[in-house]
N, CA and C atoms of all chains as a GROMACS GRO file, in nm:
protein
  606
    1VAL      N    1   0.634   1.496   1.095
    1VAL     CA    2   0.764   1.449   1.148
    1VAL      C    3   0.873   1.538   1.091
    2ASP      N    4   0.966   1.575   1.178
    2ASP     CA    5   1.082   1.652   1.134
    2ASP      C    6   1.155   1.571   1.026
    3PRO      N    7   1.181   1.631   0.908
    3PRO     CA    8   1.249   1.556   0.801
    3PRO      C    9   1.380   1.494   0.845
    4ALA      N   10   1.446   1.557   0.940
    4ALA     CA   11   1.574   1.502   0.988
    4ALA      C   12   1.553   1.370   1.062
    5LEU      N   13   1.432   1.351   1.116
    5LEU     CA   14   1.403   1.227   1.192
    5LEU      C   15   1.326   1.125   1.110
    6ALA      N   16   1.286   1.161   0.988
    6ALA     CA   17   1.203   1.070   0.906
    6ALA      C   18   1.278   0.941   0.879
    7VAL      N   19   1.202   0.831   0.885
    7VAL     CA   20   1.264   0.699   0.859
    7VAL      C   21   1.190   0.631   0.745
    8SER      N   22   1.263   0.545   0.676
    8SER     CA   23   1.203   0.463   0.571
    8SER      C   24   1.188   0.322   0.627
    9VAL      N   25   1.063   0.285   0.654
    9VAL     CA   26   1.039   0.156   0.722
    9VAL      C   27   1.042   0.042   0.620
   10LYS      N   28   1.126  -0.055   0.648
   10LYS     CA   29   1.132  -0.176   0.565
   10LYS      C   30   1.073  -0.290   0.647
   11ASN      N   31   1.047  -0.402   0.581
   11ASN     CA   32   0.996  -0.518   0.657
   11ASN      C   33   1.036  -0.649   0.591
   12ARG      N   34   1.022  -0.756   0.670
   12ARG     CA   35   1.055  -0.892   0.624
   12ARG      C   36   0.931  -0.979   0.615
   13VAL      N   37   0.815  -0.915   0.596
   13VAL     CA   38   0.690  -0.991   0.599
   13VAL      C   39   0.687  -1.097   0.489
   14ARG      N   40   0.725  -1.058   0.366
   14ARG     CA   41   0.720  -1.157   0.255
   14ARG      C   42   0.811  -1.276   0.286
   15GLU      N   43   0.934  -1.246   0.326
   15GLU     CA   44   1.032  -1.352   0.354
   15GLU      C   45   0.979  -1.448   0.462
   16LEU      N   46   0.927  -1.394   0.570
   16LEU     CA   47   0.881  -1.480   0.681
   16LEU      C   48   0.750  -1.552   0.646
   17ARG      N   49   0.665  -1.487   0.568
   17ARG     CA   50   0.541  -1.554   0.524
   17ARG      C   51   0.575  -1.674   0.435
   18MET      N   52   0.666  -1.650   0.340
   18MET     CA   53   0.700  -1.758   0.247
   18MET      C   54   0.772  -1.872   0.319
   19ALA      N   55   0.848  -1.838   0.422
   19ALA     CA   56   0.917  -1.942   0.500
   19ALA      C   57   0.817  -2.036   0.567
   20ARG      N   58   0.696  -1.984   0.593
   20ARG     CA   59   0.591  -2.067   0.653
   20ARG      C   60   0.504  -2.134   0.548
   21GLY      N   61   0.531  -2.104   0.420
   21GLY     CA   62   0.453  -2.164   0.312
   21GLY      C   63   0.314  -2.106   0.300
   22TRP      N   64   0.295  -1.986   0.350
   22TRP     CA   65   0.164  -1.922   0.342
   22TRP      C   66   0.156  -1.835   0.218
   23SER      N   67   0.038  -1.831   0.159
   23SER     CA   68   0.013  -1.736   0.050
   23SER      C   69  -0.028  -1.602   0.113
   24GLN      N   70  -0.034  -1.499   0.030
   24GLN     CA   71  -0.082  -1.369   0.080
   24GLN      C   72  -0.225  -1.383   0.130
   25ILE      N   73  -0.303  -1.467   0.064
   25ILE     CA   74  -0.443  -1.488   0.104
   25ILE      C   75  -0.449  -1.554   0.242
   26ASP      N   76  -0.361  -1.651   0.266
   26ASP     CA   77  -0.357  -1.720   0.396
   26ASP      C   78  -0.327  -1.620   0.508
   27LEU      N   79  -0.225  -1.535   0.485
   27LEU     CA   80  -0.187  -1.438   0.589
   27LEU      C   81  -0.299  -1.334   0.608
   28ALA      N   82  -0.356  -1.289   0.495
   28ALA     CA   83  -0.462  -1.189   0.504
   28ALA      C   84  -0.581  -1.243   0.584
   29ALA      N   85  -0.613  -1.371   0.563
   29ALA     CA   86  -0.727  -1.431   0.635
   29ALA      C   87  -0.700  -1.435   0.785
   30GLN      N   88  -0.577  -1.467   0.822
   30GLN     CA   89  -0.543  -1.472   0.965
   30GLN      C   90  -0.540  -1.333   1.028
   31LEU      N   91  -0.502  -1.234   0.947
   31LEU     CA   92  -0.496  -1.096   0.999
   31LEU      C   93  -0.631  -1.025   0.991
   32LYS      N   94  -0.726  -1.087   0.918
   32LYS     CA   95  -0.857  -1.026   0.892
   32LYS      C   96  -0.841  -0.893   0.818
   33VAL      N   97  -0.752  -0.895   0.716
   33VAL     CA   98  -0.739  -0.780   0.626
   33VAL      C   99  -0.749  -0.835   0.484
   34SER      N  100  -0.750  -0.744   0.386
   34SER     CA  101  -0.758  -0.788   0.247
   34SER      C  102  -0.621  -0.834   0.196
   35ARG      N  103  -0.623  -0.916   0.091
   35ARG     CA  104  -0.495  -0.958   0.031
   35ARG      C  105  -0.419  -0.837  -0.022
   36GLN      N  106  -0.494  -0.737  -0.071
   36GLN     CA  107  -0.430  -0.615  -0.123
   36GLN      C  108  -0.349  -0.545  -0.014
   37THR      N  109  -0.401  -0.550   0.109
   37THR     CA  110  -0.330  -0.485   0.220
   37THR      C  111  -0.199  -0.558   0.250
   38VAL      N  112  -0.205  -0.692   0.251
   38VAL     CA  113  -0.082  -0.769   0.273
   38VAL      C  114   0.018  -0.740   0.161
   39ASN      N  115  -0.032  -0.737   0.037
   39ASN     CA  116   0.056  -0.709  -0.078
   39ASN      C  117   0.120  -0.570  -0.066
   40ALA      N  118   0.040  -0.472  -0.025
   40ALA     CA  119   0.091  -0.335  -0.011
   40ALA      C  120   0.196  -0.327   0.100
   41ILE      N  121   0.175  -0.400   0.209
   41ILE     CA  122   0.274  -0.401   0.319
   41ILE      C  123   0.405  -0.463   0.270
   42GLU      N  124   0.394  -0.578   0.201
   42GLU     CA  125   0.514  -0.648   0.154
   42GLU      C  126   0.592  -0.565   0.053
   43ASN      N  127   0.521  -0.488  -0.026
   43ASN     CA  128   0.587  -0.407  -0.130
   43ASN      C  129   0.622  -0.266  -0.080
   44LEU      N  130   0.611  -0.245   0.052
   44LEU     CA  131   0.648  -0.118   0.116
   44LEU      C  132   0.565  -0.001   0.064
   45ARG      N  133   0.442  -0.030   0.024
   45ARG     CA  134   0.356   0.077  -0.025
   45ARG      C  135   0.259   0.122   0.085
   46TYR      N  136   0.257   0.047   0.194
   46TYR     CA  137   0.170   0.083   0.307
   46TYR      C  138   0.236   0.037   0.435
   47ASP      N  139   0.248   0.128   0.531
   47ASP     CA  140   0.302   0.094   0.664
   47ASP      C  141   0.185   0.063   0.756
   48PRO      N  142   0.179  -0.060   0.810
   48PRO     CA  143   0.066  -0.094   0.896
   48PRO      C  144   0.067  -0.015   1.027
   49SER      N  145  -0.049  -0.005   1.090
   49SER     CA  146  -0.057   0.058   1.222
   49SER      C  147   0.020  -0.028   1.322
   50LEU      N  148   0.051   0.028   1.438
   50LEU     CA  149   0.124  -0.048   1.539
   50LEU      C  150   0.046  -0.173   1.583
   51PRO      N  151  -0.087  -0.164   1.609
   51PRO     CA  152  -0.160  -0.287   1.647
   51PRO      C  153  -0.152  -0.395   1.539
   52LEU      N  154  -0.163  -0.356   1.411
   52LEU     CA  155  -0.156  -0.456   1.304
   52LEU      C  156  -0.015  -0.513   1.295
   53ALA      N  157   0.087  -0.427   1.310
   53ALA     CA  158   0.226  -0.475   1.306
   53ALA      C  159   0.251  -0.576   1.419
   54LEU      N  160   0.191  -0.550   1.536
   54LEU     CA  161   0.210  -0.643   1.649
   54LEU      C  162   0.142  -0.777   1.622
   55VAL      N  163   0.027  -0.774   1.557
   55VAL     CA  164  -0.042  -0.900   1.523
   55VAL      C  165   0.039  -0.977   1.418
   56ILE      N  166   0.093  -0.904   1.320
   56ILE     CA  167   0.177  -0.967   1.218
   56ILE      C  168   0.297  -1.035   1.286
   57ALA      N  169   0.358  -0.963   1.380
   57ALA     CA  170   0.474  -1.018   1.450
   57ALA      C  171   0.438  -1.144   1.528
   58LYS      N  172   0.322  -1.140   1.592
   58LYS     CA  173   0.276  -1.257   1.671
   58LYS      C  174   0.254  -1.377   1.579
   59LEU      N  175   0.189  -1.352   1.463
   59LEU     CA  176   0.161  -1.460   1.370
   59LEU      C  177   0.289  -1.519   1.309
   60LEU      N  178   0.385  -1.430   1.279
   60LEU     CA  179   0.507  -1.476   1.214
   60LEU      C  180   0.612  -1.523   1.315
   61GLY      N  181   0.581  -1.509   1.444
   61GLY     CA  182   0.667  -1.566   1.548
   61GLY      C  183   0.799  -1.495   1.570
   62HIS      N  184   0.801  -1.365   1.545
   62HIS     CA  185   0.924  -1.287   1.569
   62HIS      C  186   0.886  -1.158   1.640
   63PRO      N  187   0.982  -1.097   1.712
   63PRO     CA  188   0.953  -0.966   1.770
   63PRO      C  189   0.928  -0.864   1.659
   64VAL      N  190   0.847  -0.764   1.690
   64VAL     CA  191   0.809  -0.667   1.586
   64VAL      C  192   0.932  -0.596   1.531
   65GLU      N  193   1.034  -0.574   1.615
   65GLU     CA  194   1.152  -0.501   1.567
   65GLU      C  195   1.238  -0.587   1.474
   66ALA      N  196   1.213  -0.720   1.475
   66ALA     CA  197   1.287  -0.806   1.382
   66ALA      C  198   1.218  -0.812   1.245
   67ILE      N  199   1.094  -0.764   1.241
   67ILE     CA  200   1.017  -0.767   1.115
   67ILE      C  201   1.009  -0.629   1.050
   68PHE      N  202   0.990  -0.527   1.133
   68PHE     CA  203   0.977  -0.390   1.082
   68PHE      C  204   1.093  -0.306   1.136
   69GLY      N  205   1.154  -0.230   1.048
   69GLY     CA  206   1.261  -0.142   1.095
   69GLY      C  207   1.329  -0.071   0.980
   70GLU      N  208   1.425   0.013   1.017
   70GLU     CA  209   1.494   0.094   0.918
   70GLU      C  210   1.609   0.018   0.854
   71ASP      N  211   1.671  -0.068   0.932
   71ASP     CA  212   1.793  -0.135   0.884
   71ASP      C  213   1.773  -0.286   0.878
   72LEU      N  214   1.692  -0.331   0.785
   72LEU     CA  215   1.666  -0.475   0.774
   72LEU      C  216   1.734  -0.531   0.650
   73VAL      N  217  -1.758  -1.333  -0.419
   73VAL     CA  218  -1.832  -1.251  -0.322
   73VAL      C  219  -1.862  -1.334  -0.199
   74THR      N  220  -1.820  -1.286  -0.080
   74THR     CA  221  -1.842  -1.359   0.044
   74THR      C  222  -1.990  -1.350   0.083
   75PRO      N  223  -2.038  -1.445   0.168
   75PRO     CA  224  -2.179  -1.437   0.212
   75PRO      C  225  -2.212  -1.305   0.281
   76ILE      N  226  -2.115  -1.249   0.359
   76ILE     CA  227  -2.140  -1.121   0.426
   76ILE      C  228  -2.158  -1.010   0.323
   77ALA      N  229  -2.068  -1.009   0.222
   77ALA     CA  230  -2.076  -0.905   0.119
   77ALA      C  231  -2.207  -0.919   0.042
   78ALA      N  232  -2.246  -1.043   0.009
   78ALA     CA  233  -2.371  -1.064  -0.067
   78ALA      C  234  -2.491  -1.013   0.012
   79SER      N  235  -2.494  -1.041   0.143
   79SER     CA  236  -2.609  -0.997   0.222
   79SER      C  237  -2.610  -0.844   0.234
   80ARG      N  238  -2.492  -0.783   0.239
   80ARG     CA  239  -2.488  -0.637   0.246
   80ARG      C  240  -2.538  -0.573   0.118
   81TRP      N  241  -2.500  -0.629   0.002
   81TRP     CA  242  -2.547  -0.574  -0.126
   81TRP      C  243  -2.696  -0.597  -0.141
   82LEU      N  244  -2.744  -0.710  -0.088
   82LEU     CA  245  -2.888  -0.738  -0.093
   82LEU      C  246  -2.963  -0.635  -0.009
   83LYS      N  247  -2.905  -0.602   0.106
   83LYS     CA  248  -2.968  -0.501   0.194
   83LYS      C  249  -2.972  -0.366   0.124
   84LEU      N  250  -2.863  -0.330   0.053
   84LEU     CA  251  -2.860  -0.203  -0.020
   84LEU      C  252  -2.966  -0.203  -0.130
   85ALA      N  253  -2.979  -0.316  -0.199
   85ALA     CA  254  -3.080  -0.325  -0.305
   85ALA      C  255  -3.220  -0.303  -0.246
   86GLY      N  256  -3.244  -0.361  -0.127
   86GLY     CA  257  -3.373  -0.344  -0.060
   86GLY      C  258  -3.399  -0.198  -0.024
   87ILE      N  259  -3.295  -0.131   0.028
   87ILE     CA  260  -3.308   0.012   0.065
   87ILE      C  261  -3.339   0.096  -0.058
   88LEU      N  262  -3.267   0.069  -0.168
   88LEU     CA  263  -3.289   0.147  -0.292
   88LEU      C  264  -3.428   0.120  -0.350
   89ALA      N  265  -3.473  -0.006  -0.340
   89ALA     CA  266  -3.608  -0.040  -0.389
   89ALA      C  267  -3.714   0.033  -0.306
   90ALA      N  268  -3.694   0.038  -0.174
   90ALA     CA  269  -3.788   0.109  -0.087
   90ALA      C  270  -3.788   0.259  -0.118
   91PHE      N  271  -3.668   0.315  -0.144
   91PHE     CA  272  -3.657   0.457  -0.180
   91PHE      C  273  -3.729   0.483  -0.312
   92ALA      N  274  -3.708   0.394  -0.410
   92ALA     CA  275  -3.774   0.413  -0.540
   92ALA      C  276  -3.925   0.406  -0.526
   93ALA      N  277  -3.974   0.309  -0.448
   93ALA     CA  278  -4.119   0.294  -0.429
   93ALA      C  279  -4.177   0.417  -0.359
   94ALA      N  280  -4.106   0.468  -0.256
   94ALA     CA  281  -4.155   0.587  -0.184
   94ALA      C  282  -4.151   0.709  -0.275
   95SER      N  283  -4.050   0.717  -0.361
   95SER     CA  284  -4.040   0.832  -0.454
   95SER      C  285  -4.154   0.830  -0.554
   96VAL      N  286  -4.184   0.711  -0.607
   96VAL     CA  287  -4.293   0.699  -0.705
   96VAL      C  288  -4.426   0.734  -0.638
   97ALA      N  289  -4.447   0.683  -0.517
   97ALA     CA  290  -4.573   0.712  -0.446
   97ALA      C  291  -4.584   0.862  -0.415
   98SER      N  292  -4.474   0.922  -0.371
   98SER     CA  293  -4.473   1.065  -0.339
   98SER      C  294  -4.501   1.149  -0.464
   99ALA      N  295  -4.433   1.114  -0.575
   99ALA     CA  296  -4.452   1.189  -0.699
   99ALA      C  297  -4.592   1.171  -0.753
  100SER      N  298  -4.649   1.050  -0.735
  100SER     CA  299  -4.785   1.026  -0.783
  100SER      C  300  -4.884   1.121  -0.715
  101VAL      N  301  -4.863   1.142  -0.587
  101VAL     CA  302  -4.954   1.229  -0.511
  101VAL      C  303  -4.928   1.376  -0.546
  102LEU      N  304  -4.800   1.416  -0.549
  102LEU     CA  305  -4.768   1.558  -0.564
  102LEU      C  306  -4.771   1.607  -0.708
  103VAL      N  307  -4.720   1.525  -0.801
  103VAL     CA  308  -4.710   1.571  -0.941
  103VAL      C  309  -4.835   1.534  -1.020
  104LEU      N  310  -4.877   1.408  -1.006
  104LEU     CA  311  -4.993   1.363  -1.085
  104LEU      C  312  -5.126   1.398  -1.018
  105GLY      N  313  -5.122   1.436  -0.892
  105GLY     CA  314  -5.244   1.478  -0.825
  105GLY      C  315  -5.336   1.364  -0.784
  106VAL      N  316  -5.277   1.244  -0.768
  106VAL     CA  317  -5.357   1.129  -0.724
  106VAL      C  318  -5.412   1.158  -0.584
  107GLY      N  319  -5.542   1.143  -0.566
  107GLY     CA  320  -5.604   1.170  -0.436
  107GLY      C  321  -5.656   1.311  -0.421
  108GLY      N  322  -5.640   1.392  -0.527
  108GLY     CA  323  -5.697   1.526  -0.524
  108GLY      C  324  -5.600   1.630  -0.468
  109PRO      N  325  -5.640   1.759  -0.473
  109PRO     CA  326  -5.551   1.866  -0.424
  109PRO      C  327  -5.529   1.857  -0.273
  110LEU      N  328  -5.407   1.893  -0.231
  110LEU     CA  329  -5.370   1.883  -0.089
  110LEU      C  330  -5.322   2.019  -0.039
  111PRO      N  331  -5.343   2.048   0.093
  111PRO     CA  332  -5.286   2.170   0.150
  111PRO      C  333  -5.134   2.156   0.163
  112MET      N  334  -5.063   2.268   0.171
  112MET     CA  335  -4.916   2.268   0.179
  112MET      C  336  -4.866   2.187   0.300
  113ALA      N  337  -4.942   2.195   0.412
  113ALA     CA  338  -4.900   2.122   0.533
  113ALA      C  339  -4.895   1.972   0.509
  114ALA      N  340  -4.977   1.923   0.416
  114ALA     CA  341  -4.975   1.780   0.383
  114ALA      C  342  -4.870   1.748   0.277
  115LYS      N  343  -4.845   1.848   0.189
  115LYS     CA  344  -4.749   1.824   0.080
  115LYS      C  345  -4.606   1.805   0.133
  116VAL      N  346  -4.570   1.879   0.237
  116VAL     CA  347  -4.431   1.874   0.288
  116VAL      C  348  -4.394   1.733   0.335
  117PRO      N  349  -4.472   1.671   0.426
  117PRO     CA  350  -4.431   1.536   0.469
  117PRO      C  351  -4.436   1.435   0.355
  118ILE      N  352  -4.530   1.454   0.260
  118ILE     CA  353  -4.536   1.359   0.147
  118ILE      C  354  -4.411   1.376   0.059
  119ALA      N  355  -4.369   1.502   0.038
  119ALA     CA  356  -4.250   1.527  -0.044
  119ALA      C  357  -4.125   1.467   0.021
  120LEU      N  358  -4.121   1.474   0.155
  120LEU     CA  359  -4.001   1.426   0.227
  120LEU      C  360  -4.007   1.276   0.260
  121ALA      N  361  -4.119   1.212   0.234
  121ALA     CA  362  -4.135   1.070   0.272
  121ALA      C  363  -4.025   0.979   0.218
  122PRO      N  364  -3.976   0.999   0.093
  122PRO     CA  365  -3.868   0.909   0.045
  122PRO      C  366  -3.740   0.917   0.128
  123LEU      N  367  -3.726   1.024   0.209
  123LEU     CA  368  -3.604   1.034   0.292
  123LEU      C  369  -3.602   0.928   0.402
  124LEU      N  370  -3.719   0.877   0.442
  124LEU     CA  371  -3.722   0.776   0.549
  124LEU      C  372  -3.647   0.649   0.508
  125PRO      N  373  -3.684   0.586   0.395
  125PRO     CA  374  -3.602   0.469   0.355
  125PRO      C  375  -3.460   0.508   0.317
  126ALA      N  376  -3.442   0.631   0.259
  126ALA     CA  377  -3.306   0.673   0.220
  126ALA      C  378  -3.215   0.687   0.342
  127ALA      N  379  -3.273   0.719   0.458
  127ALA     CA  380  -3.191   0.736   0.579
  127ALA      C  381  -3.122   0.604   0.618
  128LEU      N  382  -3.177   0.491   0.573
  128LEU     CA  383  -3.116   0.362   0.606
  128LEU      C  384  -2.979   0.345   0.540
  129ILE      N  385  -2.952   0.430   0.440
  129ILE     CA  386  -2.821   0.426   0.374
  129ILE      C  387  -2.710   0.460   0.475
  130VAL      N  388  -2.742   0.548   0.571
  130VAL     CA  389  -2.639   0.594   0.666
  130VAL      C  390  -2.580   0.476   0.745
  131PRO      N  391  -2.665   0.395   0.816
  131PRO     CA  392  -2.604   0.281   0.886
  131PRO      C  393  -2.541   0.181   0.790
  132TRP      N  394  -2.593   0.174   0.666
  132TRP     CA  395  -2.533   0.081   0.569
  132TRP      C  396  -2.390   0.124   0.536
  133VAL      N  397  -2.370   0.253   0.510
  133VAL     CA  398  -2.236   0.303   0.477
  133VAL      C  399  -2.142   0.288   0.597
  134ILE      N  400  -2.191   0.322   0.717
  134ILE     CA  401  -2.106   0.311   0.837
  134ILE      C  402  -2.069   0.164   0.861
  135GLY      N  403  -2.166   0.075   0.842
  135GLY     CA  404  -2.140  -0.068   0.857
  135GLY      C  405  -2.034  -0.117   0.759
  136ASN      N  406  -2.040  -0.063   0.636
  136ASN     CA  407  -1.940  -0.101   0.536
  136ASN      C  408  -1.800  -0.056   0.578
  137PHE      N  409  -1.791   0.065   0.634
  137PHE     CA  410  -1.662   0.115   0.680
  137PHE      C  411  -1.606   0.025   0.789
  138ARG      N  412  -1.695  -0.021   0.878
  138ARG     CA  413  -1.648  -0.104   0.991
  138ARG      C  414  -1.600  -0.241   0.945
  139LEU      N  415  -1.643  -0.285   0.826
  139LEU     CA  416  -1.598  -0.414   0.775
  139LEU      C  417  -1.464  -0.404   0.703
  140MET      N  418  -1.422  -0.280   0.675
  140MET     CA  419  -1.298  -0.262   0.600
  140MET      C  420  -1.176  -0.271   0.691
  141ASP      N  421  -1.062  -0.306   0.631
  141ASP     CA  422  -0.939  -0.302   0.709
  141ASP      C  423  -0.881  -0.160   0.705
  142GLU      N  424  -0.771  -0.139   0.779
  142GLU     CA  425  -0.721  -0.002   0.797
  142GLU      C  426  -0.675   0.063   0.666
  143MET      N  427  -0.618  -0.015   0.575
  143MET     CA  428  -0.573   0.045   0.447
  143MET      C  429  -0.693   0.081   0.360
  144GLN      N  430  -0.795  -0.005   0.362
  144GLN     CA  431  -0.915   0.025   0.283
  144GLN      C  432  -0.985   0.151   0.335
  145VAL      N  433  -0.991   0.166   0.467
  145VAL     CA  434  -1.053   0.286   0.526
  145VAL      C  435  -0.975   0.410   0.483
  146ARG      N  436  -0.843   0.399   0.488
  146ARG     CA  437  -0.760   0.514   0.448
  146ARG      C  438  -0.785   0.550   0.302
  147HIS      N  439  -0.795   0.448   0.216
  147HIS     CA  440  -0.822   0.475   0.074
  147HIS      C  441  -0.959   0.540   0.055
  148GLN      N  442  -1.058   0.493   0.130
  148GLN     CA  443  -1.192   0.551   0.121
  148GLN      C  444  -1.190   0.698   0.163
  149LEU      N  445  -1.120   0.726   0.274
  149LEU     CA  446  -1.116   0.864   0.323
  149LEU      C  447  -1.043   0.956   0.225
  150GLU      N  448  -0.936   0.903   0.165
  150GLU     CA  449  -0.865   0.983   0.063
  150GLU      C  450  -0.955   1.008  -0.057
  151ALA      N  451  -1.032   0.907  -0.095
  151ALA     CA  452  -1.122   0.921  -0.210
  151ALA      C  453  -1.232   1.024  -0.180
  152ILE      N  454  -1.282   1.025  -0.057
  152ILE     CA  455  -1.385   1.123  -0.019
  152ILE      C  456  -1.328   1.264  -0.023
  153VAL      N  457  -1.206   1.280   0.025
  153VAL     CA  458  -1.142   1.413   0.023
  153VAL      C  459  -1.125   1.460  -0.121
  154VAL      N  460  -1.076   1.370  -0.208
  154VAL     CA  461  -1.057   1.406  -0.350
  154VAL      C  462  -1.193   1.445  -0.411
  155ALA      N  463  -1.296   1.364  -0.385
  155ALA     CA  464  -1.428   1.391  -0.442
  155ALA      C  465  -1.483   1.525  -0.392
  156ALA      N  466  -1.465   1.554  -0.262
  156ALA     CA  467  -1.518   1.679  -0.206
  156ALA      C  468  -1.445   1.799  -0.266
  157VAL      N  469  -1.313   1.790  -0.276
  157VAL     CA  470  -1.235   1.905  -0.326
  157VAL      C  471  -1.263   1.928  -0.475
  158VAL      N  472  -1.262   1.820  -0.554
  158VAL     CA  473  -1.284   1.836  -0.698
  158VAL      C  474  -1.427   1.884  -0.727
  159SER      N  475  -1.526   1.828  -0.655
  159SER     CA  476  -1.665   1.870  -0.680
  159SER      C  477  -1.685   2.015  -0.635
  160ALA      N  478  -1.617   2.058  -0.529
  160ALA     CA  479  -1.625   2.200  -0.488
  160ALA      C  480  -1.567   2.289  -0.597
  161PHE      N  481  -1.456   2.248  -0.654
  161PHE     CA  482  -1.392   2.324  -0.761
  161PHE      C  483  -1.485   2.332  -0.883
  162LEU      N  484  -1.545   2.217  -0.920
  162LEU     CA  485  -1.636   2.215  -1.034
  162LEU      C  486  -1.761   2.301  -1.007
  163ALA      N  487  -1.813   2.292  -0.884
  163ALA     CA  488  -1.934   2.370  -0.851
  163ALA      C  489  -1.906   2.520  -0.858
  164MET      N  490  -1.789   2.560  -0.807
  164MET     CA  491  -1.754   2.702  -0.813
  164MET      C  492  -1.734   2.744  -0.958
  165GLY      N  493  -1.671   2.660  -1.038
  165GLY     CA  494  -1.649   2.691  -1.180
  165GLY      C  495  -1.781   2.707  -1.253
  166TYR      N  496  -1.875   2.615  -1.225
  166TYR     CA  497  -2.004   2.625  -1.296
  166TYR      C  498  -2.083   2.746  -1.246
  167ALA      N  499  -2.068   2.782  -1.119
  167ALA     CA  500  -2.137   2.903  -1.068
  167ALA      C  501  -2.090   3.025  -1.146
  168LEU      N  502  -1.963   3.029  -1.179
  168LEU     CA  503  -1.910   3.141  -1.258
  168LEU      C  504  -1.965   3.136  -1.400
  169LEU      N  505  -1.981   3.015  -1.455
  169LEU     CA  506  -2.037   3.002  -1.590
  169LEU      C  507  -2.184   3.043  -1.592
  170GLU      N  508  -2.255   3.020  -1.481
  170GLU     CA  509  -2.396   3.062  -1.474
  170GLU      C  510  -2.406   3.215  -1.487
  171ILE      N  511  -2.309   3.285  -1.430
  171ILE     CA  512  -2.308   3.432  -1.443
  171ILE      C  513  -2.294   3.470  -1.590
  172ALA      N  514  -2.219   3.383  -1.664
  172ALA     CA  515  -2.197   3.412  -1.806
  172ALA      C  516  -2.316   3.369  -1.891
  173GLY      N  517  -2.418   3.309  -1.828
  173GLY     CA  518  -2.537   3.274  -1.904
  173GLY      C  519  -2.568   3.127  -1.918
  174PHE      N  520  -2.484   3.040  -1.860
  174PHE     CA  521  -2.514   2.896  -1.866
  174PHE      C  522  -2.641   2.868  -1.786
  175PRO      N  523  -2.717   2.762  -1.826
  175PRO     CA  524  -2.842   2.734  -1.753
  175PRO      C  525  -2.818   2.694  -1.607
  176ARG      N  526  -2.912   2.729  -1.519
  176ARG     CA  527  -2.902   2.691  -1.378
  176ARG      C  528  -2.926   2.540  -1.364
  177LEU      N  529  -2.848   2.475  -1.280
  177LEU     CA  530  -2.864   2.330  -1.257
  177LEU      C  531  -2.917   2.309  -1.116
  178PRO      N  532  -2.995   2.200  -1.094
  178PRO     CA  533  -3.042   2.173  -0.957
  178PRO      C  534  -2.925   2.141  -0.864
  179MET      N  535  -2.944   2.172  -0.735
  179MET     CA  536  -2.841   2.152  -0.634
  179MET      C  537  -2.797   2.005  -0.625
  180SER      N  538  -2.892   1.914  -0.654
  180SER     CA  539  -2.862   1.771  -0.640
  180SER      C  540  -2.754   1.726  -0.738
  181VAL      N  541  -2.728   1.802  -0.846
  181VAL     CA  542  -2.626   1.764  -0.943
  181VAL      C  543  -2.489   1.759  -0.875
  182VAL      N  544  -2.464   1.853  -0.783
  182VAL     CA  545  -2.333   1.858  -0.714
  182VAL      C  546  -2.309   1.726  -0.639
  183TRP      N  547  -2.415   1.680  -0.570
  183TRP     CA  548  -2.400   1.555  -0.493
  183TRP      C  549  -2.374   1.437  -0.586
  184CYS      N  550  -2.447   1.433  -0.700
  184CYS     CA  551  -2.426   1.323  -0.796
  184CYS      C  552  -2.283   1.325  -0.849
  185VAL      N  553  -2.232   1.444  -0.880
  185VAL     CA  554  -2.094   1.456  -0.929
  185VAL      C  555  -1.997   1.408  -0.822
  186MET      N  556  -2.023   1.446  -0.695
  186MET     CA  557  -1.933   1.408  -0.587
  186MET      C  558  -1.930   1.255  -0.568
  187VAL      N  559  -2.048   1.194  -0.574
  187VAL     CA  560  -2.051   1.047  -0.559
  187VAL      C  561  -1.978   0.979  -0.676
  188GLY      N  562  -1.999   1.034  -0.796
  188GLY     CA  563  -1.930   0.979  -0.914
  188GLY      C  564  -1.779   0.988  -0.898
  189LEU      N  565  -1.733   1.104  -0.850
  189LEU     CA  566  -1.589   1.122  -0.829
  189LEU      C  567  -1.537   1.030  -0.719
  190TRP      N  568  -1.617   1.012  -0.614
  190TRP     CA  569  -1.580   0.922  -0.503
  190TRP      C  570  -1.560   0.779  -0.558
  191ILE      N  571  -1.656   0.734  -0.635
  191ILE     CA  572  -1.646   0.597  -0.692
  191ILE      C  573  -1.523   0.586  -0.781
  192CYS      N  574  -1.500   0.688  -0.866
  192CYS     CA  575  -1.382   0.684  -0.956
  192CYS      C  576  -1.253   0.680  -0.873
  193ALA      N  577  -1.246   0.763  -0.770
  193ALA     CA  578  -1.124   0.769  -0.688
  193ALA      C  579  -1.100   0.635  -0.617
  194VAL      N  580  -1.207   0.571  -0.568
  194VAL     CA  581  -1.191   0.441  -0.502
  194VAL      C  582  -1.142   0.336  -0.602
  195TRP      N  583  -1.196   0.338  -0.724
  195TRP     CA  584  -1.154   0.240  -0.825
  195TRP      C  585  -1.009   0.261  -0.866
  196ILE      N  586  -0.967   0.388  -0.873
  196ILE     CA  587  -0.826   0.416  -0.906
  196ILE      C  588  -0.737   0.359  -0.796
  197GLN      N  589  -0.776   0.381  -0.669
  197GLN     CA  590  -0.697   0.326  -0.557
  197GLN      C  591  -0.692   0.173  -0.563
  198ARG      N  592  -0.806   0.113  -0.592
  198ARG     CA  593  -0.809  -0.036  -0.601
  198ARG      C  594  -0.720  -0.085  -0.713
  199TRP      N  595  -0.718  -0.013  -0.825
  199TRP     CA  596  -0.636  -0.053  -0.938
  199TRP      C  597  -0.487  -0.039  -0.903
  200ARG      N  598  -0.453   0.072  -0.830
  200ARG     CA  599  -0.314   0.094  -0.792
  200ARG      C  600  -0.264  -0.010  -0.693
  201PHE      N  601  -0.353  -0.058  -0.606
  201PHE     CA  602  -0.312  -0.152  -0.499
  201PHE      C  603  -0.366  -0.292  -0.522
  202ARG      N  604  -0.397  -0.328  -0.649
  202ARG     CA  605  -0.459  -0.458  -0.676
  202ARG      C  606  -0.363  -0.573  -0.646
   0.00000   0.00000   0.00000
């Protein structure tokens, strides 16, 4: 990616997960990923693929652009 | 440990036990001479016989990859790259030392070093993302 176009992706996964009273393990089980993956996504250490981001958005009940983006 | 993980490790144990049994049987015939002297045409398939159970490792490893999520697969691939590059560097370094008089090592040592590095790299990734 051209450095001029590079973006730093932030997300609201932790906030929305906690609003539902789910643990990282609960969300990981629904996504069929490891708890470490959920933790890495929440801590901005791993950007999920588009299909996984769409599943996260569906589970958390928000459009994907409301959960993942540059200006959150 | 989940039931799926337990059954997969049990399967690996079975494959390794079959490999060990085939290796012992093969070595008994070739090294200890059990059954008397053999022509070379018979020695080759007996020497390679342990590869048959060992080949089952391939679907086992691929199956393990398919059970992983996308971040775990990425970590595994990064670990394999690190292991391949570092073991290549070590192998080239030792080849230069052999010219200086160090003893020759069997080719299989490179593979053992690579697997060891792969395991270390995976554990480092797991520790970083625990």
